[in-house]
C-alpha positions in Angstrom: -12.9 11.0 -9.5 -12.5 14.4 -7.7 -11.4 13.5 -4.2 -11.4 16.2 -1.5 -9.2 15.5 1.6 -10.0 17.3 4.8 -6.8 18.5 6.4 -8.2 19.8 9.7 -7.0 20.7 13.1 -9.3 18.4 15.5 -9.6 19.3 19.1 -9.2 16.3 21.5 -12.2 15.5 23.4 -14.6 18.0 21.6 -16.5 16.1 19.1 -19.2 18.8 18.7 -16.6 21.5 17.6 -14.8 18.9 15.3 -18.2 17.8 13.8 -19.0 21.5 13.0 -15.5 21.9 11.3 -16.0 18.7 9.4 -19.5 19.6 8.2 -18.3 23.1 7.0 -15.3 21.6 5.2 -17.6 19.1 3.7 -19.8 21.7 2.3 -17.0 23.6 1.0 -15.6 20.6 -0.8 -19.0 19.8 -2.4 -19.1 23.3 -3.6 -15.8 23.0 -5.2 -17.0 20.0 -7.2 -15.9 17.1 -5.1 -17.3 13.6 -5.9 -16.0 12.2 -2.6 -14.7 13.6 0.7 -12.4 12.0 3.0 -11.3 13.2 6.6 -8.4 11.9 8.8 -8.5 9.3 11.4 -10.5 9.9 14.5 -11.7 13.4 13.2 -14.8 13.5 15.4 -13.1 12.7 18.6 -9.6 13.9 17.9 -6.5 11.8 17.8 -5.7 10.6 20.4 -7.6 11.5 23.4 -5.8 8.8 25.5 -7.6 7.8 28.8 -10.4 10.4 28.0 -11.6 7.7 25.7 -12.5 5.6 28.7 -15.2 8.1 29.6 -18.6 7.0 28.8 -20.0 10.6 28.3 -17.3 11.3 25.7 -18.0 7.9 24.0 -21.5 8.9 23.7 -20.8 12.3 22.4 -18.7 11.1 19.7 -21.3 8.6 18.5 -24.0 11.1 18.7 -21.9 13.7 16.6 -21.0 11.0 14.1 -24.7 10.1 13.6 -25.4 13.9 13.2 -22.7 14.1 10.5 -24.1 11.0 8.7 -27.7 12.5 8.7 -26.2 15.8 7.3 -24.5 14.0 4.4 -25.7 14.6 0.9 -25.3 12.6 -2.4 -21.6 13.2 -2.3 -20.1 10.7 0.2 -18.5 12.0 3.3 -16.0 9.4 4.7 -14.8 10.3 8.2 -13.1 8.8 11.1 -14.7 8.1 14.4 -14.9 5.3 17.1 -17.6 3.2 18.4 -17.6 0.7 21.4 -16.5 -2.7 20.8 -17.8 -5.8 22.7 -14.7 -6.1 24.7 -15.3 -2.5 26.3 -12.7 -1.0 24.2 -13.6 0.9 20.9 -13.3 0.1 17.3 -11.5 2.8 15.2 -13.6 3.3 12.2 -14.3 5.0 9.0 -18.0 5.8 8.1 -19.0 6.3 4.5 -21.9 8.5 4.8 -24.3 9.2 1.8 -27.7 10.9 1.5 -28.3 11.1 5.2 -27.2 7.4 5.9 -24.3 5.4 6.9 -23.6 3.2 4.0 -20.6 1.5 5.0 -18.1 1.0 8.0 -14.5 -0.2 7.9 -12.4 -0.8 11.1 -8.8 -0.3 11.7 -7.0 -3.7 11.4 -3.4 -2.8 12.5 -3.0 -1.1 15.8 0.5 0.5 16.3 2.1 -0.2 19.9 5.5 1.3 19.5 7.3 4.6 19.9 4.6 7.0 21.1 1.7 4.7 20.2 -0.1 2.7 22.5 -3.5 2.0 20.5 -4.3 -1.5 21.9 -5.0 0.2 25.3 -8.0 1.8 23.9 -9.0 -0.1 20.5 -9.5 -3.6 19.4 -8.1 -4.6 16.0 -10.6 -6.0 13.4 -8.7 -8.9 11.9 -11.6 -9.6 9.3 -11.2 -8.5 5.7 -13.0 -5.0 5.2 -15.8 -4.6 2.6 -15.3 -2.5 -0.6 -17.6 0.0 -1.6 -18.9 0.3 -5.1 -19.1 4.0 -6.2 -19.0 5.6 -9.7 -17.5 2.6 -11.5 -14.8 2.3 -8.7 -14.2 -0.4 -6.2 -13.2 1.8 -3.1 -11.1 0.1 -0.2 -11.1 2.0 2.9 -8.1 1.8 5.4 -7.0 3.6 8.6 -3.4 5.0 9.3 -1.4 1.9 10.5 -3.2 -0.4 8.0 -0.8 1.5 5.5 2.4 0.7 7.4 2.0 -3.1 7.6 4.0 -4.1 4.6 7.5 -5.5 5.8 9.1 -4.4 2.7 8.0 -1.0 2.7 7.8 0.0 6.4 11.1 -0.5 8.2 9.5 -0.3 11.6 10.1 -2.4 14.8 7.0 -4.4 14.3 6.2 -7.0 11.8 2.5 -7.6 11.3 1.0 -10.8 10.2 -0.9 -9.5 7.3 -1.1 -6.5 5.1 -4.5 -4.6 4.7 -3.6 -2.7 1.7 -2.7 -5.8 -0.1 -5.9 -7.4 1.0 -8.0 -4.7 -0.4 -5.9 -4.8 -3.7 -6.6 -8.6 -3.7 -10.3 -8.2 -3.2 -10.3 -5.9 -6.4 -10.0 -2.4 -5.1 -9.4 0.2 -8.0 -9.1 3.1 -5.5 -7.8 3.1 -1.8 -8.7 5.5 0.7 -6.6 6.0 3.9 -7.4 8.2 6.7 -4.4 8.9 9.1 -3.5 11.0 12.0 0.2 10.8 11.4 2.7 12.9 13.5 5.7 14.3 11.9 9.5 14.4 12.7 12.7 14.7 11.1 15.3 12.1 10.2 18.0 11.1 12.7 20.9 13.4 13.2 24.0 13.4 11.3 26.5 16.3 10.7 25.8 18.4 7.5 26.9 16.6 4.4 27.0 13.1 5.9 25.0 10.1 5.2 24.9 6.4 6.6 22.9 3.5 5.3 21.3 3.1 8.8 20.1 6.6 9.3 16.6 6.8 10.4 14.5 8.8 7.5 12.1 11.6 8.2 8.4 10.8 8.3 7.8 12.7 5.1 10.3 10.3 3.6 8.6 7.3 5.2 5.1 8.3 4.0 6.5 8.9 0.4 8.0 5.3 0.5 4.7 3.9 1.6 2.3 5.6 -0.6 4.3 5.3 -3.7 5.2 1.7 -2.8 1.7 0.5 -2.3 0.2 2.4 -5.3 3.0 0.9 -7.7 2.8 -2.5 -6.3 -1.0 -2.7 -6.6 -1.5 -0.4 -9.5 -4.1 1.5 -7.8 -4.3 5.2 -6.7 -4.1 5.8 -3.1 -5.9 9.0 -1.4 -4.3 9.9 1.8 -5.9 12.4 4.4 -4.2 13.3 7.6 -4.6 16.1 10.1 -2.6 19.2 11.1 -2.0 21.0 14.4 -0.4 19.9 17.6 -1.4 17.9 20.8 0.8 17.7 23.6 4.2 16.2 22.4 3.0 15.6 18.8 2.9 17.9 15.8 0.8 16.7 12.8 2.1 18.0 9.5 -0.7 17.0 7.2 0.8 15.8 4.1 -2.7 14.9 2.5 -2.7 14.0 -1.0 -3.3 11.3 -3.8 -0.5 9.3 -5.3 -0.8 7.5 -8.8 0.7 4.1 -9.5 3.3 5.9 -11.6 4.4 7.8 -8.4 3.1 11.0 -9.3 1.4 13.1 -6.7 -1.3 15.7 -5.9 -1.0 17.1 -2.5 -1.2 19.8 0.1 1.3 22.5 1.7 2.4 20.9 4.8 1.1 22.2 8.1 -1.8 24.3 6.4 -5.5 23.7 7.5 -8.0 23.3 4.6 -9.5 21.3 1.9 -7.0 19.6 -0.4 -8.6 18.7 -4.0 -7.3 15.9 -6.0 -8.4 13.8 -9.0 -7.7 10.2 -9.3 -8.3 10.5 -13.0 -5.6 12.9 -13.5 -1.7 12.4 -13.5 -0.1 14.4 -10.7 3.3 16.1 -10.7 6.7 14.6 -9.5 6.7 14.2 -5.6 7.9 17.6 -4.3 11.4 17.8 -2.4 11.3 17.7 1.3 11.4 21.2 2.9 14.7 22.1 4.4 15.1 20.6 8.0 15.4 23.9 9.5 12.4 25.3 7.9 10.2 22.2 8.8 11.7 22.7 12.4 10.8 26.1 12.8 7.1 25.7 11.6 6.8 22.6 13.7 8.0 24.1 17.0 6.2 27.3 16.4 2.9 25.5 15.7 3.5 23.0 18.6 4.0 25.9 21.1 1.0 28.0 19.9 -1.4 25.1 19.8 -0.2 23.7 23.3 -0.6 27.0 24.9 -4.0 27.8 23.4 -5.4 24.4 24.0 -4.2 24.6 27.8 -5.7 28.1 28.1 -2.2 29.7 28.5 -1.7 33.0 26.6 1.9 34.3 27.6 5.2 33.0 28.4 8.2 33.8 30.6 11.8 32.9 29.3 15.0 33.2 31.2 17.4 35.1 29.0 21.1 34.3 29.5 22.6 35.6 26.3 23.0 32.0 25.3 21.8 30.2 22.0 19.1 28.1 23.7 17.3 30.8 25.5 17.4 33.1 22.5 16.0 30.4 20.1 13.2 29.7 22.7 12.4 33.4 23.0 12.1 33.8 19.3 10.0 30.8 18.6 7.8 32.0 21.5 7.6 35.6 20.0 6.6 34.1 16.6 4.0 31.7 18.0 2.5 34.1 20.6 3.4 37.5 19.6 6.1 39.6 21.1 3.8 41.4 23.5 3.0 38.0 25.2 6.6 37.0 25.8 8.7 38.4 28.7 12.5 38.0 28.7 14.1 37.9 32.1 17.6 38.1 32.9 18.9 36.6 36.0 22.6 37.6 36.9 24.5 36.3 39.8 28.2 37.4 40.4 29.5 35.0 37.8 27.4 36.5 35.0 29.5 38.5 32.6 28.6 41.9 31.3 28.6 40.3 27.8 25.8 37.8 28.9 23.6 40.8 30.1 24.3 43.0 27.0 23.4 40.0 24.6 20.2 39.2 26.7 19.0 42.7 26.2 19.9 42.8 22.6 18.0 39.6 22.2 14.8 41.3 23.8 15.3 44.4 21.6 15.6 42.3 18.4 12.4 40.4 19.1 10.6 43.4 20.5 9.6 41.6 23.8 9.3 43.2 27.2 12.5 42.6 29.4 13.2 42.5 33.1 16.4 42.0 35.0 16.1 40.3 38.5 19.1 39.8 40.7 19.5 36.1 41.3 22.6 36.7 43.3 20.5 37.7 46.3 18.7 34.5 47.1 21.8 32.5 45.9 24.0 34.1 48.5 21.5 33.7 51.1 21.1 30.0 50.4 25.0 29.7 50.4 25.1 31.4 53.8 22.2 29.2 55.1 24.4 26.1 54.4 27.5 27.7 55.4 26.1 28.2 58.9 25.9 24.4 59.3 29.1 23.8 57.6 31.5 26.7 58.3 34.3 25.1 56.5 32.7 24.4 53.3 34.1 25.5 50.1 32.4 26.7 46.9 31.4 23.7 44.8 28.7 22.0 42.7 26.1 22.8 45.5 26.6 26.4 44.8 26.4 26.1 41.1 23.0 24.3 41.5 21.8 26.9 44.1 22.2 29.6 41.3 20.2 27.5 38.8 17.4 26.9 41.4 17.4 30.4 42.6 16.9 31.4 38.9 14.2 28.9 38.5 12.4 30.0 41.5 12.4 33.6 40.2 11.0 32.7 36.9 8.2 30.7 38.4 7.4 33.5 40.7 7.1 35.7 37.7 4.1 33.6 36.3 2.0 34.6 39.4 3.2 38.2 39.9 0.5 40.6 39.3 3.0 43.2 37.9 4.0 40.5 35.2 0.3 39.9 34.5 -0.2 43.7 33.9 3.0 43.5 31.7 1.8 40.7 29.6 -1.9 41.6 29.4 -3.0 38.2 31.1 -2.6 36.1 34.1 -2.4 33.0 32.1 1.5 32.9 32.0 3.9 29.9 31.9 7.6 29.5 32.0 9.2 27.9 28.8 12.0 25.6 29.5 15.1 26.3 27.6 17.0 23.0 27.6 18.0 20.9 24.7 18.3 17.2 23.9 22.2 17.1 24.4 21.8 18.4 27.8 18.9 16.2 28.6 20.8 13.0 27.4 23.7 13.7 29.5 22.0 15.1 32.6 23.6 18.5 32.2 20.8 20.5 33.8 19.7 21.3 37.3 16.7 19.7 38.8 14.3 22.2 40.1 16.4 24.9 38.3 17.0 25.1 34.6 14.8 21.9 34.4 11.5 23.6 35.2 8.9 24.9 32.8 5.4 24.0 31.4 6.8 23.1 28.0 10.3 22.2 26.6 10.3 23.6 23.1 13.9 22.3 22.3 13.7 19.1 24.4 14.1 17.0 21.2 16.5 19.0 19.5 20.3 18.2 19.8 22.5 21.2 20.2 23.5 21.2 16.5 19.9 21.4 15.5 19.6 24.5 17.9 22.3 26.3 16.2 20.8 25.3 12.8 17.5 26.6 13.9 19.0 30.0 15.1 20.5 30.5 11.8 17.1 29.8 10.1 15.6 32.6 12.5 17.9 35.0 10.8 18.0 38.5 12.3 15.9 37.4 15.3 19.1 36.1 16.8 21.9 38.6 17.4 25.1 37.7 15.7 27.1 37.9 19.1 24.8 35.1 20.4 25.5 32.8 17.5 29.3 33.2 17.8 29.6 32.8 21.5 30.7 29.7 23.3 27.9 27.9 25.3 28.3 28.4 29.0 26.2 28.1 32.0 28.2 31.0 33.8 27.9 29.0 37.2 31.6 29.3 38.1 34.5 31.4 36.6 35.7 30.5 33.2 33.1 27.7 32.8 32.0 26.5 29.2 29.7 23.6 28.3 32.2 21.8 26.1 34.9 21.8 28.8 32.4 20.4 31.2 30.9 17.7 28.6 32.8 17.5 25.3 32.5 19.4 22.0 28.9 19.4 21.0 30.0 18.2 17.5 31.2 15.1 18.9 28.5 14.6 21.5 25.7 15.1 18.9 27.2 12.7 16.5 27.1 10.2 19.2 23.7 10.9 20.5 22.2 11.1 16.8 23.6 7.5 16.3 22.5 6.1 19.5 19.2 7.8 20.4 17.6 8.8 17.0 18.9 6.0 14.7 18.7 3.7 17.6 21.9 1.7 17.0 23.3 -0.6 19.4 25.9 0.6 21.8 28.4 -2.1 20.4 27.9 -0.7 16.9 28.5 3.0 17.5 32.3 3.0 17.5 32.3 2.0 13.7 29.1 3.9 13.0 30.9 7.2 14.0 33.2 7.0 11.0 30.1 8.0 9.0 29.8 11.2 11.1 33.2 12.3 12.0 36.8 12.2 10.9 40.3 12.8 12.2 40.7 14.1 15.6 37.0 14.4 16.4 36.5 10.8 15.4 39.2 9.5 17.8 38.1 11.8 20.7 34.5 10.8 20.2 35.4 7.1 20.4 37.3 7.6 23.5 34.5 9.5 25.2 32.0 6.7 24.3 32.0 5.0 27.9 31.4 8.5 29.5 28.5 9.2 27.3 26.8 5.9 27.8 27.3 6.3 31.6 25.8 9.9 31.7 22.8 8.6 29.6 22.2 5.8 32.0 22.7 7.7 35.2 20.5 10.6 34.4 17.3 8.8 33.7 15.6 9.8 37.0 16.5 13.5 36.1 14.8 13.2 32.5 11.6 11.7 34.2 11.1 15.2 35.8 11.6 17.4 32.8 8.7 19.3 31.1 7.3 17.4 28.3 8.8 18.3 24.9 7.7 18.5 21.3 8.7 15.2 19.4 10.6 16.2 16.3 12.9 13.3 16.0 12.5 9.5 15.3 12.9 8.6 19.0 12.3 11.4 21.7 12.7 11.2 25.3 9.4 10.8 27.3 6.6 8.7 25.9 8.5 7.4 22.9 11.4 6.1 25.0 10.2 4.3 28.1 13.5 3.1 30.3 13.1 1.7 33.8 14.9 3.7 36.3 16.0 0.5 38.2 17.3 -1.8 35.1 20.8 -2.9 35.2 
């Protein structure tokens, strides 16, 4: 059976536009000889519209568009994801099998995830009943929705153990083909230094999907067709991965991240499962797509980036130029009396390498004024942390001011301008940033990237990042001779700890031994000695992280929605 998988970029809360895109893709699939067409989960309303799903007008619009799609279906079945009201006042997350103008069958999601970024029981009811099979062209077709695939305790190493396995239930009812409609956000595996491995290392989402799909197909002896979405919504990026796996483990599938119709055939043996893309290549695409989509879907068209001559701001500017176009990214250098000539030279080199417009604004003037104002009240005060923070906040003030400045609007060709945050996950974890200073921004591109991954991404970006920036020691330049690693600890040690603690989610008591998988020699001993300080920094900076811009999730466990830590817990 030729099965077309619709790998589309749904728009949250816009069922009419999603319905038009579904119908157009369905017509294309039929024209290419499909016998059956499958969409992603919640393809009509978009995944996941969160509390918009409580709006009655949106609920009615989703149902109306779903009924229109059903009426538009021909003899080739269109199976798509939608939702309908349930008796509780919540919703059913459903698949509709539509054929010749009518809904022939419906299947409901049986397993609702409530971990990491997911909170589906807030909106949906789980259907605990067995779902009916659909007889079609000599096959007994089982229908399932996303997390239904993840309920096997042996195949899915997640934090939740479910009381039943919907895929096993479908196979037990005699299914000869299983369809799964998903909306599965992607992420990398937990960080370990290059060349290192550990049995507890959290795998990437690509590896987990492969394990699930191949495991279910082999265990039950049935092909599984899997359709997921692409694009980005808020903190999530969906990388697709649609395809069909045979019981022998062979695969027919898509190019990751690409929108379109993926053609498969359940009667044809596939090819060996393709290797995962390099981490840096996946990360570059995820961040570029995530920024482009979030800006466009929020009605923003241009970005301002504070260029310091350092690695983080350079990578943010390069990703932004790739996502939005160089004419829509403004780099601004913000020197004070502690800024080196090298920093200004590298910032300008960065702007020239990207072909983006560049400004230099004197942050020293407001900084000196703020210091004088405080000095008038405390004449005996000495330069210290307050002054370091003043500099960062003055820079943030100037960057935010640029977003509403008519001259900037003329320069960028639009008034819809936002500041991009340039902080990384290592800084967020330790509180190594200034609230209302370098913590500002509409979106944190690197907020889920440890410093090591920022450097790896910089190397992936090639000539877009000047060599002098790659070779320079990271520094905030808020006082004489300051470097990040003197203030914190060497990033190779810090990131090894954070990769284990935050991304592999190992207990604090285990990390001392776990570090031997990541480091050796003096690095290992120094990292172990620094553990109490790292734990304290992580705990004591929770209130600061709550005020950071949202960031794009690219790791197994990101700050924000996926990691909910009370501010007041012991």
